[in-house]
C-alpha positions as CSV (number, residue, x, y, z in Angstrom):
1,M,37.9,160.5,87.0
2,N,36.6,157.7,85.2
3,K,38.0,154.5,83.3
4,L,38.5,156.0,80.3
5,Q,40.5,158.8,81.8
6,I,42.7,156.9,83.6
7,L,43.2,154.2,80.6
8,Q,44.3,157.1,78.6
9,E,46.7,158.6,81.3
10,S,48.4,154.8,81.6
11,L,50.0,154.5,78.0
12,E,52.5,157.2,78.4
13,P,53.8,155.9,81.2
14,R,53.2,152.0,79.9
15,N,55.3,153.4,76.7
16,D,58.0,154.3,78.6
17,E,58.4,151.0,80.4
18,I,59.1,149.6,77.3
19,L,61.1,152.3,75.7
20,N,63.6,151.4,79.4
21,Y,63.4,147.9,78.9
22,Q,64.8,148.4,75.8
23,I,67.1,150.6,76.3
24,N,68.4,148.2,78.8
25,I,68.5,145.4,76.2
26,D,70.4,147.4,73.9
27,N,73.2,148.3,76.8
28,Y,73.7,144.8,77.7
29,T,73.6,143.3,74.3
30,R,76.6,145.6,73.0
31,A,78.1,144.9,76.2
32,I,78.4,141.5,75.7
33,D,79.5,142.0,72.4
34,K,82.5,144.2,73.7
35,I,83.2,141.9,76.2
36,N,83.6,138.9,73.5
37,T,85.7,141.2,71.3
38,Q,88.1,142.5,74.1
39,Y,87.8,140.7,77.1
40,A,87.2,136.8,76.2
41,D,90.4,135.7,78.2
42,N,88.9,137.3,81.4
43,P,86.7,135.0,83.4
44,V,85.0,137.5,85.5
45,L,83.8,139.5,82.8
46,I,82.9,136.2,81.1
47,E,80.6,135.4,83.8
48,F,79.1,138.8,84.0
49,R,78.7,138.3,80.1
50,D,76.6,135.3,81.2
51,N,75.1,137.3,83.7
52,L,74.1,139.9,80.8
53,A,72.6,137.9,78.6
54,A,70.3,136.2,81.1
55,E,68.9,139.3,82.0
56,V,68.4,140.2,78.1
57,K,66.1,137.2,78.0
58,N,64.5,138.6,81.2
59,H,64.2,141.6,80.1
60,K,62.5,140.7,76.5
61,N,59.9,138.8,78.3
62,E,59.0,141.4,80.8
63,Q,59.1,144.1,77.4
64,L,56.3,141.6,76.1
65,K,54.1,141.6,78.8
66,S,54.6,145.7,79.1
67,I,53.9,145.6,75.1
68,I,51.0,143.7,75.5
69,I,49.2,145.3,78.4
70,R,49.9,148.4,76.5
71,D,47.7,147.3,73.4
72,V,45.1,146.3,75.6
73,I,45.3,148.8,76.7
74,A,45.3,151.6,73.7
75,D,42.7,148.7,72.6
76,Q,39.9,149.7,75.3
77,I,40.7,153.3,74.4
78,K,40.0,152.6,70.2
79,S,36.7,151.2,70.7
80,G,34.8,153.5,72.2
81,A,33.1,151.1,74.2
82,L,33.7,152.4,77.5
83,A,30.8,153.8,79.4
84,D,32.3,156.5,81.5
85,D,32.6,154.8,84.9
86,A,31.4,151.3,83.4
87,I,32.3,148.1,85.3
88,D,33.3,145.1,83.0
89,S,30.9,142.3,84.4
90,S,33.4,140.0,82.8
91,T,35.8,140.4,85.3
92,F,34.1,139.3,88.5
93,A,33.4,135.7,88.8
94,D,30.5,133.8,89.0
95,G,28.4,134.2,92.4
96,S,30.9,137.0,93.8
97,I,28.1,139.3,93.7
98,D,25.5,138.1,96.3
99,N,21.7,139.4,95.8
100,A,22.4,142.3,98.5
101,H,24.9,144.3,96.5
102,L,22.8,143.6,92.9
103,A,20.5,146.7,91.9
104,D,17.4,146.0,92.4
105,N,16.0,146.1,88.9
106,A,18.8,143.4,88.5
107,R,17.2,140.4,90.3
């Protein structure tokens, strides 16, 4: 399997992850509204509501991270700039590969 195939196969699970975050955000938001309108006098549920509000914030942040990564993956696929098994040299720190591991024509 090459890099392009791996990237292509990773898009659907990333979209599922984004959708799952949205489902939780929607459910938590509806639960918060329900607690506010029907159970505002119940201290236990008020605490639960506050915890849900924190979860909404966390899920929105995590969802955004997933969207960014999904978009980066999609950009790489669309760019057509990927060689089948290419390794992007920008991912290696300067000096992290010693001369013994360079191709003969790279020195």
